[in-house]
C-alpha positions in Angstrom: -0.3 0.0 -0.2 1.4 3.4 -0.8 2.5 6.2 1.6 -0.7 8.3 1.2 -3.3 9.4 4.1 -6.9 8.0 3.0 -10.3 8.2 4.6 -13.1 6.3 3.1 -11.0 5.8 -0.2 -10.4 9.7 -0.7 -6.6 10.7 -0.6 -5.9 13.9 1.6 -2.8 14.7 0.3 -1.6 17.7 2.6 -1.9 16.0 5.7 1.6 15.7 6.8 1.7 13.7 10.0 0.1 10.7 11.4 1.0 10.2 15.1 -0.5 7.5 17.7 -1.0 8.2 21.3 -0.9 5.5 23.9 -3.2 5.6 26.7 -3.9 3.2 29.6 -6.7 1.0 29.8 -9.6 1.0 32.6 -7.9 -1.3 34.8 -4.4 -2.3 36.3 -3.0 -5.9 36.0 -2.4 -7.7 39.2 1.2 -7.7 38.6 1.1 -3.7 38.5 1.4 -3.4 34.8 -1.3 -1.1 33.5 -2.4 -2.6 30.0 -3.1 -0.1 27.0 -6.5 0.4 26.2 -8.0 -1.5 23.2 -8.8 1.5 21.2 -5.8 4.0 20.2 -5.8 7.7 19.8 -4.7 8.6 16.2 -4.2 12.3 15.0 -3.5 13.6 11.6 -2.1 16.9 11.4 -1.3 19.6 8.9 -0.2 23.4 8.4 -2.5 24.3 5.4 -5.5 22.4 4.1 -7.9 23.9 1.6 -11.5 24.3 2.4 -13.1 21.5 0.2 -10.6 18.8 2.0 -11.5 20.3 5.4 -15.2 20.6 4.4 -15.1 16.8 3.5 -13.3 16.0 6.6 -15.7 17.7 8.7 -18.6 16.1 7.1 -17.3 12.5 8.5 -16.9 14.0 12.3 -18.7 11.6 14.5 -18.7 8.3 11.8 -17.1 5.4 11.3 -14.5 5.5 8.7 -11.7 3.6 6.8 -8.3 4.8 7.1 -5.0 4.3 5.6 -2.1 5.8 7.7 0.8 4.4 9.3 0.6 1.5 10.9 0.7 1.2 15.1 3.4 -1.1 15.1 5.7 0.5 12.8 5.2 4.2 12.7 7.9 4.7 10.3 6.7 2.4 7.7 6.8 3.2 4.2 3.7 1.3 3.3 0.7 2.5 5.2 -2.0 0.2 6.7 -5.9 0.3 6.5 -7.9 0.2 9.4 -11.8 -0.3 9.1 -14.0 0.9 11.9 -12.0 4.3 13.2 -14.2 7.0 14.6 -13.4 10.4 13.6 -14.0 12.0 16.9 -12.9 15.8 15.8 -11.8 17.9 12.9 -10.3 21.3 13.9 -8.9 24.1 12.1 -8.6 28.0 11.8 -10.4 29.2 8.8 -8.3 31.9 6.9 -9.8 32.9 3.8 -9.9 30.1 1.0 -7.8 27.9 3.2 -7.6 26.0 6.9 -4.5 26.4 9.3 -3.6 24.4 12.3 -5.6 21.5 11.1 -6.1 18.4 13.3 -8.0 15.5 12.9 -8.7 13.0 15.9 -9.7 9.2 15.4 -10.1 6.4 17.6 -8.9 3.3 16.0 -9.4 -0.4 17.5 -6.2 -2.1 17.5 
């Protein structure tokens, strides 16, 4: 699979970074080790995104989507992995004329 950020089959060419955030699970194991949550938080960020791409992402907010992004277990991989059933939680950015700046998309992805 090529190295491109894709959501529901549509490439978002200007996304520059995909980052995984590990969060502890709900309970701690008896051995003192806290397991990680089954769902991982994943963010896409970019400095500039045109309005049409921002609006297409914003229209998917709150929905389950398929996602092509760097794999969780190899974040520097050259081939991206497809995740199904990811939830697009939020899309934020600053509207500056025909573009949006400081754009961030936050997903919940089941690993």
